[in-house]
N, C-alpha and C positions, 0 to 999 in steps of 0.2 A: 329469361323473360324479355329481355328487351330487342334479342335479334327478329325471334317470330313476331314481337310488335310490329317490327318496322316492313317486314315481309307485308302485311296485313295491309299496310298502309297504303305501300306502294303500289298493289293489286288494283287499290281504288283509285290509284292515279293515270292508271293504264290509258283513258281515253284522251290523257294531254299529250301534247307536242313534245316536253321535256318530258316525259317517263323513263323511258330510256334509259337516260342518262343518269337520272337520279338512282336509277334500279343500279346501274353498274357503279357506283361508287359506293352505294352503303355493300355491294361483294365484295369491294376489294378491301374495305373496312375491316370486314367479318373477317374477311381473310387474313389479314392481321392481325386482329386480336386472338384469334385463334392461335395463331404461331408463337405471338407474345406471350401465352398463358401457357401453353407448352415447353419454350424456354425455361419460363418462372418455376415452373412442376419441376425442371430439370435440376434445380438447382440445389432444392429439398434434400435430405437424407436419404435413401432407401429405405423400406423395412428391413429389420434387424438389422443396420449395418451402420456403422459410426460417418458422420459426416466427411463428405470428400474433404482431403488437406489438415484434419484436425491433427495436432500435435501433442505427443503423451512424452513429459519429459523434456520438451522440443524437438522432438524427433516424430519424425513421420510415418504412420504405420506401412510398414513393406507391403508389398503388393501379395496374392494368397498366404494371407495372413490374417486374422483377426483378433478384433480391438482384445478382446480377452487375452488372447494369446501371445500377443505381446504384450499386455500389462503382466502379463503373469513370469515374461522373460526378463523383462524392467526390474521388476519385483527381486528377484532371484539373484542378478546383478548386484541391487542395493545391498540386500543383507548378505551376500557373501563378504563386506568390508570389514576391515578388522578396527575396532575403536582402542586408543591409546587413552586409559584415562590418568590426567593428569594430575597427583598432589604434591603443593608446594613440600618440600622440603624429604620428597619419599620417589621410590623409585615408582614408573609409569606401571599401569596395571594395564596389560590386554586383554579384550576381551571383543567376545561380538555382538551385534547390535541383540539378537536375540536375548544374550546374557543381561543387556540390560532393559529387557523387558518390552524391545519393538516387534513388530510385528506387522506386515504389510497386510493392507484394506483392501483387497481386489475388487470389492463387491460395491462401496463406495466410489471406488476411481471409474469405475466401469459403469455406474451412473450417471456419472460427472460427463466423461465421454458421452454417452446415447441422450444424454439431454441437448446437447448442440445442435441447434435448428429442429429442434421440436417445441419450445416450449414458447407461449407467447403469440401475440397479433401473426397471423401472415405476413405483415411488412418486418416485423422483429425477426420472424424464423430466416423469412428469404435474405436479409442481411445478414443474420448471424451467419449462414452456409458461406453466403460470399467471403465473408471474413475468411471462415475456414480456409476456403479454399486458396485467400490470400496467403497464409500461413500467420496469421492474426490471433488464432487462438489455441492457448498450452495448458494442456489439463497435466498438471501435477498428480503423482502420486500420492496415495493417501497412505495413511501408518495409524497405526497403532500402537500406542505409549502405555504400557502402566508404570508408572510412578518410582512405584516401592523398590526393584532391584535397585537403581542409580540411586536413589535417596540412600537406603541404608547402606550400602557400601562409603559416600561420604560422610551419613552421619557418624559411621565406625570412626573414620578417621576423624572428625570432628572431636570427638575422645581424647585424642592426643594430640590435636592441634591448635583447637581454639584457647583463647585465654581471654578472660574478662577483662572490662574497663574500670577504672580503679576513679571513683567520683572523687569530685573534689570535697575538704573536709577542713573547718575552721582550727587553727593551732590557736588556742587562747593563752599560749605564753608569749606571741609574737602580734595575737591580736590580726591576725591576716590568712588569707586563705592559703591552704596546700594543695597544688598542681591538682590537675587531674591526668588520666594516662588514658588512651582510648584504647578499646581491646579490638582483638582481630578474632575472627569467623569465617570459616569455610562456606560457601553460599551454596548453601543445598537444592533450592530452587533456581539461582543461576547456572548450575550445574544442567540443570533441567531444559532451561530454556536454551541454552546452547547445545544439548543434544537435537531437540526440534531443528535447530537451523543446520544443525551438520549432517541430517537426514537429504538435504536438496544439495548436499555439496556432489562435485563429481569427480574428489579425490579418491581412490582405491584404497587407500588406509586416513583413518579420520582421527586428528587429534582432540582431545576433547578434555583442554585444560578446567579446571574447578575454580571459578572466579572467589577471589577472597575481599569480605568486606570489612569495613573499619567500622570499629562499635563506639560511639562517643556513649559518655556518660549521663546519666540524668541531670546532677548536678557536675556544673563546670564551675572552675575560679571565677569567672566574671558573673556569677550568680550570685556568689555569697560575697560579692562587694555590697551588695544589695539588700541584705539580708537583716531583718529587725529580731534580736535576741533580748527584748528587753524585759520581758516578762517570765517571770518562772514559772511554765504550767504546772510541773513534779519533781518531788524532793523524796530522796528516803538516802538515811545510811546508816552501815552495822562497822560493827569492831571485828575485829582480830588480833592474835597473838603472833607477835613476830621473834620472839627470841629462840632459841634452843632449835629444838628440833622442828617448828613451825617455820623456819626462817625459809626455805624452799615454797609452803604454803603462800606464805606470804608475797614471794617473789613471783609466782604463778599469779598470785590478785593482781599487783599491779602490770604484768605482762597484757592480762587481759584487758582491764579496764584500758589502757592504752590505746587498743585495737577500738575502741567503742568512744574514744573520745573525740568531738568535732563531728559526727555523724552526723549527717540531715536526711531528715525524712520528710520529702514531699506530700503535701495533700494525699491520700488514698494509699501512699506508698506501704508495702509490707519489709522489714527488717527481718533476717536471721542470727541469731547468736550466732550458731555453730559457723554460718559462710562469715561474719566477719572477723571471728576469733582466728576462725583459722584450727587447721587440725593441732590438737595437744599432742605434740611428739617432740624428743629433744632441740631437733633439727628446725623446729619453731618456734624456740625459744622458751619450753616450758620445761617443769623440774621437775620430780618425782617426789612426791607428797603424800601423806594420808588423805583417804577420800573414801563416803560412802559405798559400798558395791554390794547389789542384793541384800542387801540391810547389813551388811559388815564393814566394821571399816578395816580397809586393805591399803597397801602403797601403791600408787600408781602414777603415772606420767601428767599433769595438770591439775593434779588435785588442789583444791580450790578455788576454779573456776566456777563452779555452781553460786559460792557464796556472791561472784562477780553477777551471775544471770539472778541469783534472788533481789539480789540489790535495786538493777535494773528493771526486774519487773515489778517491784514494790513502788517504786517510783512513776513507772507509767500507770499501774492498775490504780494511785491513788490519783494521778495526773488526769485521768478521764481515755487514756490511750485504748485502743480495742486489743484483748490479747486473742489474736488469733491461735496460737499452740504454746500450751506452757501443761506441767507434770508437776507436782509435789512432788520429795524427796520421800525417799520410803520409810521414813524416820522423820521426827520433828528437828529441827535445828537448833542449836542452841544462840545462832546469831540475829535470829531474826523471830517475829511473831510465826503462830501458827496459819499457815493461810497465805501467807506471803512469800512465801517458797518458791524459787523455780528450778530442777534439776535438770540440768542439760549432759548428756554423755555424745562423746564426737562421734558422729556419722547414724545416729540413732534415735537420741533425745533432744529436738529442739525448743528454745524461747524464740517465740516468732509475734511482733509487735505491729499494730497499723496505726498509722494516722489519718482520725478520722475528723480533722479539723480543716478548715479551710485555706490555713496558713503552715508554712514549713516548719517544723520543728526542728532543734539541734541538741542533741546528747553532750551531757557534758559530763566526764569522769573527775574525781579529786580522788588518790590515794595520798594519805598523808600519816603517820607516827600511831599505824596500825588501827586506820578507820579509812575506812570507802565510801565515796558519798556520789550518787547521780542528780545530775538535775536535768531537768525536761525544758530547754528556753525559745521560747517564741515570741510573738509580737504583741498576744495578750493570752489572759486567763480565762478561756472561756466558760469553763464548768469549777463546781466546787465536788468534793466528793467526800462523803463520809463511808470509812469501810466498819463491817460488825462480822465478828467471828465468834463463833459458839461452838464447842465441842458438844455434839449431841449422843454421844455415846463413845464407851470404852472395850477394847478386847484382851484379854491375858495375851500373855507373852507365853511362848515355851523355852523349855532349856534341851541347849546340849550338849553332852556329855565326852569329854575326847580324853583317852589314857595318852598318859606321856611320861616315857619310863624315867626320861632324867630327874624326875621330881620325885622327892624324897616322901616318907611316908608321913601324912598329918598332912602335908603340905598342899594347897590346891590354889592356884591359879585361877580367876576370873578372868577370862579372858577379852568378854563383852557384858557388858551390864543387858538386863533384858530392859524392854520399854512396853508399856501398853499400848496397843493400837488403838487410834482415836478416828474417829468420822465426826467431822466439821461442816456447819453450815454457814458458807460467807453470803454475805448481802452486802451490796455496792451500791448506793444512792448516789446516782450524778444529778447534781443540779446544774441549768444554764443560766446564762445571765439574764436570759427574758422570763425564767420563772419555771419552763418546762424542767419536769425532774420523770428520770426514771429508775428504775431499781431490778438490781440484775441479781438472783437468788441460785448460788451452785454449793455444791459439797466436794469437799476433798476428803480423802481418805488415807491415814497413814496405814501399815501394817504394823504387827505388832514386831518388836525386834528381838530377836531370840536370843536368849542369856546362854553365855557359852564358857563351860568351865574345863580347864584342864586340871586332871586328876591323876594322882599314883597308880600303878597298875593294881588291882586288886580292891578299889574302892567301891563299894557299895553306895552308889547316889541315894538311893531312900533311904537308908540310914545315916550317912556320913555328912549328906550336904543342904544345907537349911531348905527348909519345905518353898515353896513356889508361893507367892503373894495371890489370895483371890481379890476380889472386886471389894471392897469397904478393907483391905489389909487383910485379912483373915488369911491364915494358911489354904494352902490348896489342898492337904492332907488334912480332912476332919478328925481323924482319929488322934485323939490326945496321948501325947509320948513322954516321958518324964526327960525335961531336959538334960538331966544327970546321965540317963542310958546314951546320949551323944559323946562322941570322940570329940575332942577339943582341938578343933581344926584350924590354923593359920592361915588364911585368908588373905590373898593378895589380888590387888586389882592392877592388869596389865596396862603400860603406857598408853598402849593404842584404842584402849575397852571405856574410855572415858566420853561419856556420852550425854548430852544436852538433857537438863530435870523437863518435864513434863509443863505444856506451858500451860497459863489459868483456862478454865473451862470456858469465861465468856472477857471478851475484853472489846474493847470500842476504838478504833483510830481515824481521826477525824484530820484530813489533808488543810493545814491553815496557811 
């Protein structure tokens, strides 16, 4: 609109003596602006074409080749490279980028190329087009990476290669800290970052070493130097036999308890009995001993560790710690009150505890002359706990009869005593120092323990064995029988058949 206006005003001055000179100057200016405008528009990219001089992966688009064709050609070259996945202490694992979840993103790369010189103000578009002509704009190839294939390979290797850190523990004998050890772990996401970086490489073969991370423990030796353990937060003790056939069981108790002694629980931290004690194997220091398995007494490696778990559970339960995971035994235990026990099975059933307090606590175990004691120590005793347990129902046990050809007529061996089942109502009342309190109500179920008899061939269980008890002590068989009609039997108890007597139907325990 500027140029027509100038022409119009020029015509009005035609009568002046200097009008021809002014008109000539204006015509020269208009011609220059038109030329400049044509030059500016020439810098901008043409419709359907990439900006002149733009680079893709640092290379100029060849003549007579579209941007999309060149992008596909470069992507094919990049994807043809082999990758050597390098895991420490293992042979390299060659694979392709495609096998590691990489695929070229042609559309995204193309969109970024075609945006050069086409976005922003006119001045910005012109400047960007000029930079492209000077080879100052490079568009890298875009790739889509699915992380799962690479992470899966590294995770499989981690199961064999990683080893955990060992936190510092407190040695109550020397009253000093046992040093911690850092762990090692393959860095899965570090390997993924290196894969991203390798996509920019110009090498025909890619070396992809998986980085190794050093994993420090949550508790270091320096931390223990300033730990306050002056107060007893929780405490419990149980007794066990040490002589004769119980020697191996006593040794297992001492071994498991020693692995828990001096363990520090930070605020909010959860500990696992199975993880701290380790696998119950001969190589790990455990012996064969009697234990309860599916309601029967059997000999297995690590028998006795359940008593350690039960004693620890009782100390933690009565000390106000959170019980994250715990299972009762399949029958009551003679060494601890019903409802306070905890069974553990290597790799299957665990005892897990959490420290709910704002300060760390330390486990202290002592095994001496047939007694195991657990203390939980900290800087204060924040709660008082009252525990009340009550048997609210019982269930009759069943009988299992097995023939044994080596038994003589009239001789019967009771392999296992029958024990009634119990349903227990448990109440834990936790009182804080500020007067607040909360009550936890839970139930434990102990299934009936089957009575097992070994009898000689030809024995009639209905006639030759004592009747099963009913509730109230009555015989399960209500028909009256003359006791004189029963044959005289010699009933023996197998050494492994000793079972704990049922606990009282009601008991109260106050942690003082």
